[in-house]
ZAKEDO-648352 format. One record per residue (C-alpha): x, y, z. Coordinates in steps of 0.1 Angstrom, whole numbers, plus 5000, padded with zeros to 4 digits. Example, Ala and Ser with C-alpha at 12.3 -4.5 7.8 and 13.67 -1.06 7.14 Angstrom:
! residues 2
512349555078513749895071
! end
This chain:
! residues 346
500050005000501350344991502250575019499950885022501951205022501451405054501851785062504851895082504051925120503752305118501552315087499452035102498752245132498152555111495452375091493852235123493552585136492352705103489652435103488252575136487952925119487352845082485753185074488653375088492053475074494453305098497653505107500053255123503053375143506353215132509253375150509353745141506653715114503053645110502453405080499553275060499452965039497452815010494253005000494753255028498253345015496753404980494053634995496453815018499053884991496254024969494654244996497754355014500154384985502454114999504853904979503553554975506253284980506252914989506652715021508052365020505552095031507551775030506351505007503251704998505251964980505252344986502252554995501652914989502953155017502753525024503853715055504854035072506954135104505154095136505454465146503354565116500454355127498054645135498754805100497954485081495154375104493454715097493754665060492154325062489254425084488554745064488554525033485654325049487554015062487353835094490753775108492053525134495453585151497353285162500253365185503153175201502153095237505652995249509153115244510652905214513952875233512152635259509952445234510852085233509052015200506652235181506152585197502752595215500352835196496752945201494153195189494553525209492353755190489553745164488654065146485754125123484354425105481854455133484154385162487054635160488754835187491954975171491955345164493155295128490255035122487455265132486055575116485755765149483055995135480655715130479455405149480755065140477654855145477454485149473854375142472054065152468853965132466253695141463153615121459653485131456953475103456653835090458353985120462054055127464054135157467254335155470054435180472654695172475854695193478954925189481454735210483955025210481455265226479055035243475955165226473454885226469854915212467054665202464254695177461454485163458954515135458254415099460854325074460354655056460954855089464054655099465354705063464955075066466755065100469654885085469855145058469855415084472455275108474655095082475954805104479354675094478454305101475254095106474953795128472353545117471053195123472652945099470952915065469553275065472453455049471353415012467753545020469053835040471453945013468753924987466354125008468554375026471754405005475354265004476254295040479154105057477253815074478253575100476053275109475853105143473752815156469952845163470352785200472153125205468753305197466553125223464653385243465053265279468853205275469253545257467653725286469853555311473053645291471954005289471154015327474653885334476254135311474454425325474654305361470954335368468254105382465654205355465554395322462354585332464254905340465554925304462054925288462954655263460754365273458054445247460754355220461253975226462653915191465054205196466254055228466753725210468953895186470854095215471553765233472953615201475453895200476653815235477153455223479053575193481353795214482253495235482853285204485253545192486953575226485653915234484653885271484654125301483454415279482454635309481554935286478454735276476454825306473154945293470554855266467855065250465255035223464555205190460855305190459455305155456855575163459455835175461455885143461055985107461955675086463955705054464955405033468455375018467255514985465955845002469155865022471055824990469056074970469156334997473056275000472856265038475956065043477356025008477456264979476456134944479556324931481856074948485156204962484656544948481256584963480156694998477456525018474956685042476756545072480156675060478557025056477057015092479756835111481757105130481856885162484656925186484756555195484256215179481256155204479556465190480156365155478556015161475556185178475056405149475056115125472555935147470356235146470556245109469955875105466955885129465256225127463156255159459456345157459156455194458556845192459456885228462856725222463456925191462657255207465057165235467757105210466957435193466957625227470557485233471657605198470157945204471857985238475357905223474658135193473958415216476858335240479858295217482358305246480658025264480457835231484257875225485157765261482757455258484157355225487757375238486857165268484956905248487756905222490156765249487956445253489156145233
! end
């Protein structure tokens, strides 16, 4: 019987780790470099502009390889995430000097378009929303979470309403039940989609996860209990954060709701035609938000974008905002002092 060719020990481990995260680009630490092999190497060389070489794989013959110095990780990680890829970072967990055989390695970080923390990965003037979706007949529950700021909101309604909400808030990643990604893309557009098992969306378990995260005995104080599908989606996001090794996120300490009756709803075509966030003239054009945004801090810029995405219908709230604008307009010295103080806040 002919002997079956095997991978070298290191490449065998690489492919074992890759099998655990097949949808991610795997960056594998080897000495002073992070390397990719096989299909990941081809993708990384194309996206990052790296030179594609070959790695010896014993009797199996060479495999494609691409890599970069370990100190350049943040730069290349940012490029991959901004290009819409999920990335798993596999680091050396022991000093190679003391390793008896193969250096022990393991996943230390998983970064996706919807779960990013690095300053270079984020557009600081807009939220980086991760969105969970769950469906029941003609209803849909949605949860929007910005893990970098802790902003967490749930919504529930018709497919048309949730589609409008997606167009307004523009999430960077959708988390769905397995088997739903094709239908979601056909209905809502070509979003970056991640699928997880159905059990992650079970209501009772979702509520328990949220209570643990928010350190409360009940969710009643948040006014979200009338949105059960939204809570299922929110609980699924907690599962996804655990699966991607993002735990102890203490900035996620509250949850709110998006009330359909409180806002003016504009679909993505209206937002596009009004050039609210993007100009039809491309790079040479100026959108409405670019014209209005004179904010002194990233927090203010994000709030402004939220106000434009979800124009409020409450006249009392609107008049309160106008009163503040009037006060600062009539008190320029106070305005300048306030702008200077807010501008110091990162």
